[in-house]
C-alpha positions as CSV (number, residue, x, y, z in Angstrom):
1,M,0.0,0.0,-0.3
2,K,1.6,3.1,-0.9
3,K,-0.3,5.5,1.7
4,Q,1.8,5.6,5.0
5,V,0.0,6.2,8.3
6,G,1.8,9.3,9.8
7,I,2.5,9.9,13.4
8,H,-0.9,10.8,15.4
9,V,-0.8,14.7,16.1
10,F,-4.3,16.1,16.6
11,L,-4.5,18.8,14.3
12,A,-8.5,20.2,14.1
13,V,-6.6,21.0,6.0
14,L,-6.9,16.5,-22.8
15,L,-10.3,15.8,-23.4
16,S,-12.9,18.6,-22.5
17,A,-12.0,20.2,-19.3
18,C,-15.6,20.7,-18.4
19,G,-17.5,17.7,-16.8
20,V,-19.2,15.3,-18.6
21,P,-22.4,13.8,-17.3
22,A,-22.5,10.2,-16.7
23,A,-25.4,7.7,-16.0
24,T,-27.2,8.4,-12.7
25,K,-26.9,5.9,-10.3
26,A,-28.1,4.7,-6.8
27,P,-25.6,5.1,-3.8
28,A,-24.0,2.1,-2.0
29,T,-26.3,0.5,0.6
30,Q,-26.3,2.4,3.9
31,I,-25.3,0.1,7.0
32,P,-27.2,1.5,9.7
33,H,-26.8,0.4,13.5
34,T,-27.2,2.3,16.4
35,L,-25.6,3.6,19.5
36,T,-26.5,3.2,23.0
37,P,-26.8,6.4,25.1
38,S,-24.4,6.7,27.7
39,P,-25.0,8.1,31.3
40,V,-24.4,11.5,31.5
41,L,-24.0,14.8,33.8
42,T,-26.8,17.6,32.3
43,F,-25.5,21.1,32.3
44,T,-26.8,24.3,30.7
45,P,-23.8,26.6,29.3
46,S,-24.1,30.1,30.3
47,Q,-21.5,31.1,27.7
48,E,-20.7,29.4,24.5
49,P,-17.1,28.2,25.1
50,T,-14.1,28.8,22.5
51,L,-12.9,25.9,20.3
52,S,-9.8,25.5,22.0
53,P,-9.5,24.9,26.1
54,L,-6.2,26.8,25.9
55,I,-7.4,30.4,25.4
56,L,-10.1,29.9,27.7
57,A,-10.2,33.5,29.8
58,T,-13.0,34.0,32.2
59,A,-13.7,32.1,35.0
60,T,-17.3,30.9,33.8
61,Q,-15.8,29.3,30.7
62,Q,-13.2,27.5,33.0
63,A,-16.1,26.3,34.9
64,L,-17.9,25.3,31.8
65,Y,-14.8,23.6,30.6
66,E,-14.5,21.7,33.6
67,K,-17.7,20.4,33.5
68,L,-17.3,19.5,30.1
69,E,-14.6,17.5,30.3
70,Q,-16.2,15.1,32.9
71,H,-17.8,13.4,30.0
72,C,-14.5,11.8,28.9
73,A,-13.7,8.7,30.4
74,S,-10.3,10.3,31.1
75,G,-11.7,13.3,33.0
76,Q,-9.8,15.3,30.1
77,A,-10.8,16.9,27.1
78,M,-8.8,18.1,23.9
79,A,-11.4,20.9,22.5
80,F,-15.2,21.4,22.3
81,Q,-17.6,23.3,20.3
82,F,-21.3,23.6,20.5
83,S,-23.8,22.9,17.1
84,P,-25.0,26.0,15.1
85,D,-28.3,25.8,17.0
86,G,-26.3,25.4,20.4
87,E,-28.2,22.4,21.3
88,W,-25.2,20.0,21.3
89,V,-21.7,20.3,22.2
90,E,-18.9,18.0,20.8
91,I,-16.6,17.3,23.2
92,V,-12.9,16.1,21.7
93,C,-11.8,13.7,24.3
94,S,-9.1,12.5,22.4
95,H,-7.9,12.4,18.4
96,D,-9.7,9.5,18.1
97,T,-12.6,9.5,20.6
98,L,-15.8,12.1,20.6
99,A,-18.9,12.9,23.3
100,I,-21.9,14.1,21.9
101,V,-23.9,15.7,24.4
102,H,-27.3,17.4,24.7
103,V,-27.2,20.2,26.6
104,E,-30.9,20.3,28.2
105,E,-32.4,16.5,28.1
106,G,-29.0,15.0,29.1
107,T,-28.4,12.8,25.8
108,K,-24.8,11.7,25.3
109,W,-23.7,9.5,22.4
110,D,-19.9,8.3,22.3
111,I,-18.2,7.9,19.2
112,S,-14.7,6.5,18.1
113,S,-13.2,5.3,15.4
114,D,-13.7,1.8,16.9
115,T,-17.0,1.9,17.1
116,L,-17.4,3.0,13.5
117,I,-14.9,1.2,11.8
118,N,-12.9,-1.4,13.9
119,P,-11.3,-1.9,17.3
120,F,-8.1,-0.5,17.5
121,T,-7.9,1.9,14.5
122,E,-7.6,5.2,16.0
123,Y,-8.1,7.2,12.9
124,F,-9.2,10.8,13.7
125,V,-12.8,11.7,14.5
126,S,-14.7,15.0,14.5
127,I,-17.8,16.5,13.6
128,S,-17.5,17.9,9.9
129,H,-21.1,18.9,9.6
130,W,-24.4,19.7,11.9
131,S,-27.8,19.6,9.9
132,S,-29.7,23.0,10.1
133,D,-32.7,21.2,11.7
134,G,-30.4,19.8,14.6
135,R,-31.3,16.3,13.6
136,Y,-27.7,15.1,12.3
137,A,-24.2,15.3,13.0
138,Y,-21.5,14.0,10.0
139,T,-18.4,12.6,10.7
140,S,-15.2,11.3,9.0
141,P,-12.9,9.0,10.2
142,D,-9.4,10.1,8.9
143,P,-6.4,8.3,9.5
144,H,-4.0,10.8,8.5
145,T,-1.0,10.1,6.5
146,D,3.0,11.0,6.3
147,G,4.2,11.6,2.9
148,Y,1.0,11.0,0.9
149,W,1.1,13.3,-1.9
150,E,-2.8,13.8,-2.1
151,P,-4.0,17.4,-1.1
152,F,-7.7,17.2,-0.7
153,H,-8.8,14.0,1.2
154,Q,-10.9,14.3,4.4
155,G,-11.4,10.8,5.3
156,V,-12.0,7.3,4.3
157,G,-15.8,7.2,4.7
158,L,-18.7,9.5,5.9
159,F,-21.2,8.7,8.5
160,R,-24.3,10.2,9.8
161,L,-25.4,10.1,13.6
162,N,-29.1,10.7,14.2
163,L,-29.1,12.8,17.0
164,E,-32.5,11.6,18.2
165,T,-31.9,8.1,18.1
166,G,-28.4,7.1,18.1
167,E,-28.6,5.5,14.5
168,I,-25.7,5.6,12.4
169,S,-25.8,5.3,8.6
170,E,-22.8,5.0,6.3
171,L,-23.3,7.4,3.6
172,L,-19.8,7.2,2.0
173,P,-18.6,3.4,2.2
174,L,-15.2,2.1,3.5
175,G,-12.9,0.4,1.3
176,G,-11.7,-3.0,1.5
177,D,-8.3,-3.9,1.7
178,D,-7.1,-0.6,0.8
179,W,-8.4,3.0,1.8
180,I,-10.3,4.9,-0.1
181,F,-10.2,8.6,0.5
182,Y,-13.0,11.2,0.1
183,S,-13.3,15.0,-0.5
184,Y,-17.1,15.8,0.3
185,A,-19.6,18.7,1.1
186,I,-23.1,18.8,2.2
187,S,-25.2,21.8,0.9
188,P,-26.4,24.4,3.0
189,D,-29.8,23.2,3.2
190,D,-28.7,19.6,3.7
191,N,-30.2,18.3,0.8
192,I,-27.3,17.0,-1.2
193,L,-24.2,15.3,-0.5
194,A,-20.9,16.3,-3.3
195,Y,-18.0,14.2,-3.0
196,I,-15.0,12.9,-5.5
197,V,-13.1,10.1,-4.5
198,T,-9.6,11.4,-4.4
199,D,-6.5,9.9,-5.9
200,R,-8.3,8.3,-8.7
201,S,-8.5,9.1,-12.8
202,P,-10.9,10.1,-14.3
203,V,-11.8,12.4,-11.5
204,T,-15.2,12.1,-10.7
205,L,-17.7,14.4,-9.0
206,N,-20.9,12.8,-7.6
207,I,-23.7,14.6,-6.7
208,R,-26.4,12.6,-4.5
209,D,-30.1,13.8,-3.3
210,L,-30.0,13.0,0.3
211,Q,-33.8,12.5,0.4
212,T,-34.5,10.7,-3.0
213,E,-31.2,8.9,-2.9
214,K,-30.6,9.3,-6.6
215,E,-26.9,10.2,-7.4
216,Q,-25.5,11.9,-10.8
217,S,-22.0,11.8,-11.9
218,F,-19.9,14.1,-14.0
219,Q,-16.4,12.6,-15.2
220,F,-13.1,15.1,-16.0
221,A,-10.5,14.7,-18.6
222,S,-8.1,11.9,-17.9
223,N,-5.0,14.0,-17.3
224,Y,-6.2,15.0,-14.0
225,N,-5.5,12.3,-11.2
226,T,-7.2,14.1,-8.2
227,G,-9.7,16.5,-7.1
228,G,-11.4,18.0,-4.1
229,A,-11.8,20.9,-1.9
230,L,-15.4,21.6,-2.4
231,I,-17.1,24.5,-1.1
232,W,-20.7,25.5,-1.4
233,S,-21.8,29.4,-2.2
234,P,-23.8,30.5,0.5
235,D,-27.3,30.5,-1.0
236,G,-26.2,26.7,-2.0
237,E,-26.7,27.1,-5.8
238,K,-23.3,26.8,-6.9
239,L,-20.6,24.5,-6.0
240,V,-16.9,25.0,-6.7
241,F,-13.6,22.6,-6.4
242,S,-10.6,21.6,-7.8
243,V,-9.2,19.1,-10.4
244,T,-6.0,18.7,-10.4
245,Q,-2.5,17.0,-12.4
246,Y,0.0,15.6,-10.5
247,D,3.0,14.0,-11.7
248,T,4.0,11.0,-9.4
249,S,7.6,10.4,-10.9
250,T,9.0,13.8,-10.0
251,A,6.5,14.6,-7.1
252,H,5.2,17.9,-8.5
253,Y,1.8,19.3,-9.1
254,I,1.3,20.1,-13.0
255,A,-1.8,22.3,-13.0
256,T,-5.1,22.6,-11.4
257,S,-8.3,23.5,-13.1
258,I,-11.1,25.4,-10.9
259,M,-14.7,23.9,-12.3
260,I,-18.0,24.9,-10.5
261,W,-21.3,23.1,-10.3
262,H,-24.7,25.1,-11.0
263,R,-28.0,23.5,-9.4
264,D,-30.4,25.0,-11.7
265,T,-28.9,23.5,-14.5
266,S,-26.9,20.4,-13.0
267,T,-24.1,21.5,-15.4
268,T,-20.3,21.8,-14.7
269,T,-18.4,25.0,-15.9
270,E,-14.5,25.9,-16.3
271,L,-13.8,28.9,-14.5
272,I,-9.8,28.7,-14.4
273,K,-7.9,26.3,-16.6
274,D,-4.8,24.6,-15.7
275,H,-3.3,27.0,-13.6
276,P,0.5,25.7,-12.8
277,S,0.0,25.3,-9.2
278,Q,-1.9,23.0,-6.2
279,M,-4.8,25.8,-6.3
280,R,-8.1,25.7,-4.3
281,V,-11.0,28.0,-3.2
282,V,-10.9,28.5,0.3
283,E,-13.7,31.1,0.8
284,W,-17.0,32.9,-1.0
285,I,-16.5,36.4,-0.1
286,D,-20.4,37.0,-1.7
287,E,-22.4,35.0,-4.7
288,T,-20.0,36.4,-7.3
289,R,-16.6,36.5,-5.7
290,V,-13.9,33.5,-4.4
291,I,-10.8,33.6,-2.5
292,L,-8.6,30.9,-3.7
293,E,-4.8,29.8,-2.5
294,S,-2.4,28.7,-4.7
295,V,0.5,26.6,-3.6
296,M,3.6,26.4,-6.2
297,D,6.7,23.9,-5.6
298,G,10.0,26.2,-6.1
299,P,13.6,25.5,-6.5
300,T,14.1,25.9,-3.0
301,Q,10.9,26.5,-1.3
302,V,7.0,26.2,-1.4
303,T,5.1,29.7,-2.0
304,T,2.0,30.5,-1.5
305,Q,-0.4,33.1,-3.0
306,L,-3.8,34.2,-2.5
307,Y,-6.1,35.6,-5.5
308,E,-9.6,37.1,-5.6
309,F,-11.7,35.6,-8.6
310,D,-15.2,37.5,-9.9
311,L,-17.4,35.0,-11.4
312,T,-18.9,37.8,-13.3
313,T,-16.0,39.0,-15.5
314,S,-13.4,35.7,-14.6
315,K,-10.7,38.1,-13.5
316,L,-8.2,36.9,-11.5
317,T,-6.4,38.9,-9.0
318,E,-3.7,38.6,-7.0
319,T,-4.1,39.5,-3.0
320,D,-2.0,40.1,0.0
321,P,-0.6,36.3,0.7
């Protein structure tokens, strides 16, 4: 296996270049299982804590943190954050173990790479997305790697936790004897899952309707061998992402094209063609402008540059690094 597992460090990162839709297909069968509620200590936070316990400043915050970490078997937590609706708190007990606690009702779910995959896996786990209706939390176990060239992967599967019942569904399946890495993003209205299997050619964007389970795929030119960094527009009507060429023999990125998927027409358009770097969109400024980051190998060092791209004029402008 060419990927190497790295030292565990907790860090909470040509044919036509336009996509050609492939046949609509059904997603992989979901494999649900249900967690058993754990005993809890009920609390009501008086102040939302910061993500890192290292920068807690007030006595109120410190008291809350000390109560939160009692939900960890070790009695210590690495970090924590509330869901957007403030009803749940994610407590990071270790790099591979979470406690998800309801702040009023006292329901608690313990999640780990052991429960999601197999005992002794010790993959990093964290909540990557909370549904806007407060029903679901999504997590993607990530073994992390050292020396692996692929820059876009987020995890080896995607699981959805029903916060009301504890049922866990597998939305993106685990690989068999070898890892399958994914880059993915869930739309702001929680109705669409977009994902790419990284380190695979041809690069394929998959769009799944989470209500109907129907899925559509878009393939890109075979010279691209990975893709990802999917980001939805604020209104959920557009999706930008990267498709990248990498020379595995010289260990250098060749070029990246930035693509956009339009929800209303279900089509893809090329925004930037073959920029000579490893490039990704990092932020939507508004509905018509995005910020991109470019990483380029130099003779002696790697350089990073930020750009602003105007979707209405197709103008790419350098900004401060």
